[in-house]
N, C-alpha and C positions, 0 to 999 in steps of 0.2 A: 472160860472165862466169857464174860459177855462180848457182844458186839461194840465196839468202841466207834464213837463218833467224831466227826472231824469238828474241830474250833468253829464256832460261828463265823468267825470273818474269813476263814478259808473258804468255808462254804458260800458265804455271800458272794465273795470276790471269783470264783471259777464258775458258780452258776449265772450269775450275771453278765458275766464276759461272754459264757455261751448264748443266753438271750439276746444280747445287743448282736452277737455276730451274725446269727443266723435271719433277723432280717435284714440287714445289712447286704447278704450274698443275694437275699431274695429280690431286692429293689435293684441291685447292680444286674442281676440276669434278666429283669424284667424291663430294664432301661436298653439292654443289649438286644433283646428280642424285638423290641418297638423299633431300634434303629436299623435293624435287620430287616423287618418289614418294609418300612418307609424306603428304605436302598433300593428293595427288592421290586417297589411300587412304581419308585422313580423311573428304575431302569425298564420296568414292563410298559410304562407311558411312552418313554422316548423310544422302544421298538415298535410300538404300536399295539402291543398285545393288550393294555388295557387304555382306555378312551375317555376321559373324563369329561370331554368336550359332546361325545356320544351319549354319556350317562347324563348329562346336564339336559342335553336335547331331548331327553326321553321322557323327562318330568317337566319341562318347558311350558309355560303358558302360553298359548298362541294368541296374538291380539293382530285382527285386520285392520289397518287404518289407510285412510284415504286423504291426500293431502293435494292443495293446489301446486300446480305444475312447478310454480317458481321457487315453491318453499319446499317440495318433495326431495328433492336431492339433499338438503342439508337435514331433513328430518331422516331419511334413509342411510346418512352417514352415521348418525346417531343409534338408528335402531341395528347397524352392523357392529359399533363399540359394545352396545348391551350384550349382543352375541359374544363378540370376541373375549369380553373380559368377562363373562358369565355374570353380569349382574343381575342380582336375584329381585325378587318380590315375593316376601313372606318365606323365604328359603326356595322358591321355585326360578328356575331360569326364566327369562323372558324371550318369546319368539315373535318380534314385531314384522310383519309384512307390510309394505308401503306401497300404497299404489298412487300414481299420478292422474286427477280427473280434474275438468274444468268445472270450477266452483257452482257455474250456473245448471249444468247438468246435473250434477249430484243434489242441488237443490230442489230442479224439477222432476229430480227421481221419487222422492217423496210422495209424490201425487199418484203414483203407482201402488196397486194393491200388494206386490210382490215386497217382501220383507227385504230390508237393506243387506248387503253380502258384508258390510263393515261393521265394526264397534265403536271406531273414533274416526271423527273428521275434522280435519284442520283447513279450512275454506279461506281465501284471502282477505274475506272480510264478513263483519257480523252481521251485515245486510242480508247475506246468504241464509245464516241461521234463523232469522227471522222470517225469512220468506219460507223456509222450511216448516218452521213452526204454524206460518198461516195454513199451511196444507196437513196441518192437524199431524204432524211429526214430534214423537215425543225426544226432542235433543236437549241435552243441558248443555251449556258453557260452563267448563270448569277453571278455564283460565285463558291466557293469550301467551303465545310464545315469540312472537315478535312484531314490528311494527314498520313499516314504510311509510312516509309521506306522498302524496300524489302531487307533481309537477307539472310544468312544462318545459319539455327538452326540445333543444333546436340544433340543429348541425351547426358549425362554428360560422360556415357563411350566411347564414340566417340570424344566430346568435349577435352577431357582431351591428347588424344595422337595429337589431331590436334594443343595441345599446349594454348588452350584457358587458360587466357584471355589474356596472354603475347603477343602470336604470331600474327601477323596480316598481312593479303593477298591483295593482288590484286584480281580481279574477274577471271583473268585468273591463278593465282597461287591457289586459292580455287576450280575451277574446276578441277586444276591438281591433288590436294592434297587430294581430295575426290574421285578420280577415279583411283587410282592406284590400283593395285591388292590386297595388304592387307589393302587399304583404307575402312572406315565405309560405308554401303551401302547408296547410295545417291539417294535421288528421287526427282522429281519434275512434279509440273503439267503440263498438255498439253498446251505447248506456243499460241496452236489456240485457246483454251478456255481460259486461265485464265492470266490476265495481270500480275500478277507476275512473271510466267513462262516466258513470252514473253519478258518482260522488265529484268529480269535477263539474258536470253539468248543472247539479244541485247549487254548488258554489258559484257559478256563474249567474244562475236565478236569481239567487240571494242577493250577489254584489249587484247586480244591475237594478233589483228592485228597491235596494238601498237607498239609490241615488236620489229617491224622489218621486214627484210627479210623473207618471208615464214609464215608472219603471218595468212594470209588467210587459208591456209591449216592446220595451228594449230588450229584455230577456228574451223575448219570443222572437225577436229579430237576430239576437246572438245565436239562440239554438239555430235557425234557419241556415244562418252561416255556417256554423260547426257541422251542420250536416251535409255539407257538402262532399266530404272527404271521410268516410265512415267505413269501417274494417270490422270484419266478424268476431274478431278477439285481439287481443292485447298482442300476443306472438307474432299474428300477422300485421299487424298494424308496425310493430318494432324491423320485421322485414321489409318493409319499404322505406326506412330512412336512409337518407343520403346517396344513395346511388344515383344519383343523376339525372334519371329518367323522367319524363312527362308525367307520369303518373305516382312517381315516388313522393314521399313526404319530406319536408324541410324541418318541420317541428310538430310534435306530438304530445300528447296529454299520456303521460305515465308514472308508472311509480318510481322513486328513487332507486329501488333495487333494479327495476328493470333497464334504469340506465348506467348503473354501477356493472350489470353485466353485460351490456352492450359496449361500454367502455375497455371492461378488462378484456374483452374479445377482440376489440379494434384498435381503441387506444390511438396514441399520436394524435394527428391532425383531423381525425374523423371522431374524435370524441366528442360525445354530447356536451352542451353547456344547459345547465338547469335554471328556471327562474322559480322563486318561492313568492307564491302572491303575499301581498303586504297584509291580506285580510284572513290568512291562514290556511293552510294546507291540509286537507281532509288525510286522514290515515287507513292505511291497509292495516288491521289489527290483528291478523291469524288467530282467531279463537280455536281453542281445543275444545271441541265438542265431542260429549258422551250420546251416542245412539242406544236410546234404552230401546227401542223396536227389537234388537236382537237379543232380547233376554240375555242379556249377558249375566254371568256367573258371579259369585263373590268373589272367586280367583281373579277373573278377568276384569272385573270393577278394579280389585285393586291394584293389577298390573297396569291398567291402564292410567291410575292414577300416580303409580310409580313413573311410569315413562314420560308423563307430564313434567314431572320433576326432575327427571335426568335431562329433559331438554331444558331446563332453566338452570344447570349447574354451569359452572364456569368455563369447563372445555365444550360443552354442547355451544354456548354462548358464542364462544370463539368460532366454531363452524358457521354458524349463522352469520356472523359478522364476516367471515373471510366470503359470503357470499351476497354482501350487500343488504342485510338486513339490521334494522336496529334494535335493541335491547328494550324491552318495555320498561317505563320507569327510570331507564338510566341516561345520563348525559350525552349527547352524540358524540360517537366515535369520529376524531379527528381524522384520521387516514382515510376512513371509510366516506366522510364527506366529500374529501379531496379527489378520492378515486371516482366519485360521482359528478364531479368538477361542479359542485360548488364553492363559493367564492364571496368573500363580503364585499358589497353590504346586504346580498342576498340574504333574506332571514331564514337561513335554515335549520339554525338553532331555536327560534323562537316556539311559542306556544303553537300547537297547533288548531287547526279550526275546531269548534264544536261540532262534534258529530251530529248529523242532519238525522230530524226526526222521521219516524215511518211516514208522517204526513208529508215532510220536504221531498222525500225520496218519491213519493205517489205523487205529488204535485210535478216533480221533475219529469216524470215519466209520462204522464198527462200532456204536459207540454210538448216533450219530444215525439208523441205518437201524434199529435194533431200537425205538428211542424213537419213532420216526415210525410206523413198522409198527403197534405197540403202541397208538398213541393214535388210528391211521387218520386220520391228519393231510389235511386240505385245505387245499392251498397257496391263500395270499391272492391275487388278482388284481386288477390295477386296471382291468379291464372288466367289464362286467355279464355276469351269467349270458346266452347268449342265450334260452335255455328259458325264462327266467323273464321275458323283454320280453313286452309286450302282443302278442296274437295279430293280424295285420294285418287292418283293419276291426272290429276288436273291442274295446271299452276294459275289460271286466268278465273278459276271461281271457286265459291266457297260452298259449305253444307249448305248454308242458308239459302244462297242464291245459286242455284246449280246452272240456270240457264247462262249459257254464253251470250255477251252484249255482239250483236251483229257487226261483222265487217264491213265498212262502207263499201256500197258498189254491189254487195250480195243479198239475195232476198231474204226478207226475213222468216224463220220457221213458224210454222202454225203453232 
């Protein structure tokens, strides 16, 4: 007999079932294998046998960033978040190293033939970027990460006689009111080293000049009055506020963020009160500048742009606001303004002053230089003159004047 064949329906049913069952078993085995590997990897990571953080760091793009000391802590906090959450740029993690340096020092460093040791720079104001460009630096502003208006801050004992908060002033009126003989001691940072000092000086000059005939002379006179108490930098100026000594300041030209930081640290009855000039407050605008002289690679350039985007996301703007900075282009934050001791009718939410032109700033610096040289200004320092300190082992003489005063009745030494 010949071989018998199974019916077609039987053959199709049994063969089809076998073909379906085999892939199903394969999928199930593959899924089980994947789950087992994932579980093993999780256990290994927990026990430290594998480290995703280390593998991320091994391939991370390093970015060296220099920031103004006031904004550096907030920028560093965002950089720490980028590492902690393994935020990537084109698939690579970012290792952003943040250093704090004074903006005027960084701007001056571009005149050196040495190549910068950083790829991104965040000064407190664009005027420093312009100064770096004047030194032929290849610097490009990619955006701005924060703003803070420049104002006049006063301790409570000085703010009340000036009429805070009901009384409002123009810049020229503020300078006049705070430099009269019986007025509170007004201080400011050296405009050649401080953006807040230079922007305020420029505004005072323009405000005085706008009064009409003799405005230029009035501007110079106000500059001479402001030059009575000048500090080498913003941080030194703030340290002199409200201590009660004869060398301390009762009012100061500062940024809103600096006042916010001061009030957060001191608060209570010592909190500063802020005057916002009616003719507009100039802004510290914190530019995000790419330093092309470092010959950034494509990966570094893209990581730098990615980090700038990260600085503008909601979580980062909350970090900046928590330290007293405004968000560029956004409405003024009420709690921030309250902590900085702003109050209506002070125009803290109004439009800011137009940024001064390069010529405006140059004119202000020229006026300042002639004023300072004419007055032979001695810059106020927060440390005692070492030559005026008592000489070692002697209580009645100083290092500058070592000769003892002769006692009456004794012969004078030769």
